[in-house]
N, C-alpha and C positions, 0 to 999 in steps of 0.2 A: 455371901462375902466373895469378892473377886480377889484373886491373888495372881500377880504377874511375876514370873521368874525370868531372869535373864542372866547369862553368864558370858563373859568375854575373856578369853585367855590370850594374852599377848606376851608370850615367852619366846625369847630367841631360840630356845632349844626345842620348841614345839611349833607345829604349824598354827597359823592364826585360826582360832576357833571362836565362834559366836553362836549361841543357841538361845531359844526363848520358849516359854510355855506359859499359858494362862489357864487357871483352874477356877471354877465356880463351886462354892459350897453352899448348901441350904441347911439352916438350923434344924436339927433333929433328923436330917437325912444323910448328910455327908457330901462327898463329891458327886456333883450332878453333871458336870461338863468339863472336858479338858481339851485344849487346842494347842498344838505346837509340837516341837521336837522333844523326844524323850532324852533326858540326859541324867547322868549320874556323876556326882562328885562328892568329895568329902570336905564339906565346908559348913560352918555354922551359919544358918540363916536367921536373921532377926525379922520377925513378923510384927507388924503393927496392928493392934486391935483397934478398929475404928468404931467399936461398940455394936449395938444391935441395929438391925435394919430400921430405917427411919419411917418406912411406910408399912401400913398393915397389909397382910396378905389379901388376895382377891377372895371374894365370896360369891360363887356361882349359885344362884338360888332357883332359877327357872329358865326353861327354853321354850320357844314356840316357833314353828310347830315341833312336835316331838317325833316326827317320822317323815320319810319320803321314799320314793322309789330309788333303788340302787343306782340306776342309770340316769337319774335326773338330778342335776345340780339344784339345790334348794337353799334359798336365803333363810337363815335361822336367826332369831333375835334371842340373845342371851341377856338375862337381867340379873343384877346382883349389886355388889358393892366393891369399891376399891379396885376397879379395873384401871390399868395404866396404859399410856400410849406405848405402842409396840407389843402389846399382849398377843400371844398366839393361842389358837384353839385347835384341839384335836378331837376327833370322833373315833373312839377306840384308839388304835395305833396310827390312824391316818390323819395327816394335817388337813385343816380346812383349805379349800381352794383359794379363798381370800378372807381377810379379816379386816374389819373397820371398827376401831374403838370410837364410838360416838360420844361417850361421856364416861365418867367413873362408874355409871350404873347400867350402861347399855353397850353391847357389842353386836355388830351384824357380821355373821360368818356364812360363807357358802360351803355347803357340804361337798366332800369329795364324791366323784362318780365312779361307777365301775369301769367306764371307758378310760379314766385317768388312772385309777388304782385297781388293777385287775384282780387283786387279792381280796377285794370287798366281797364277802359272801352274799349269796342270793338273799338271805334274810338274816339279820343279826341285830340284837339290841346291844348297844355299846355305851360305855361311860363317855361323858363329855368333860374335857379338861380345859381350863384357862390357865395359862402360864404368863405371868407378868414379866416385863423385861428384866426385873431383878431376880428372876428364877423362883419367885414365890408362886405356889400352885393352889388351885381349887378344883376339886373333882366332884361331879354330880353323877352318881352311879346309875347305870341302866337308864340313861336319860334320853337316848335317841334310838329309833329303830329304822334300819334300812329294810325295805320290804321288797 
């Protein structure tokens, strides 16, 4: 669920003030992302419930290959279900160098390299995560090894 907050104060006794904030919430997780200015005011907000998410969460089922050299960018094919346009891929905490959603069942992602992400350890087995544009997530544990 995405919530946009905005507040404009137009009071002759106060300087003009306008602030905004956007927050994204995931079912069963809570707040996952917040962008904008922090503001505090005492006002009752009316939130509209737009119901449940209309699309199912992604399901990452397999990846190939399952490893590469730390300093070598490698194209990896992720297969599964319900991938959406704009999906992002991470290898452990590191984002993929590039992501192409070819279909709802196939994503091509290029692994990060040590030259780009100096914190990639010499050898590590990491989880691979697909996050759809609506913030729904699928994680495949210990799915990729940097050697």
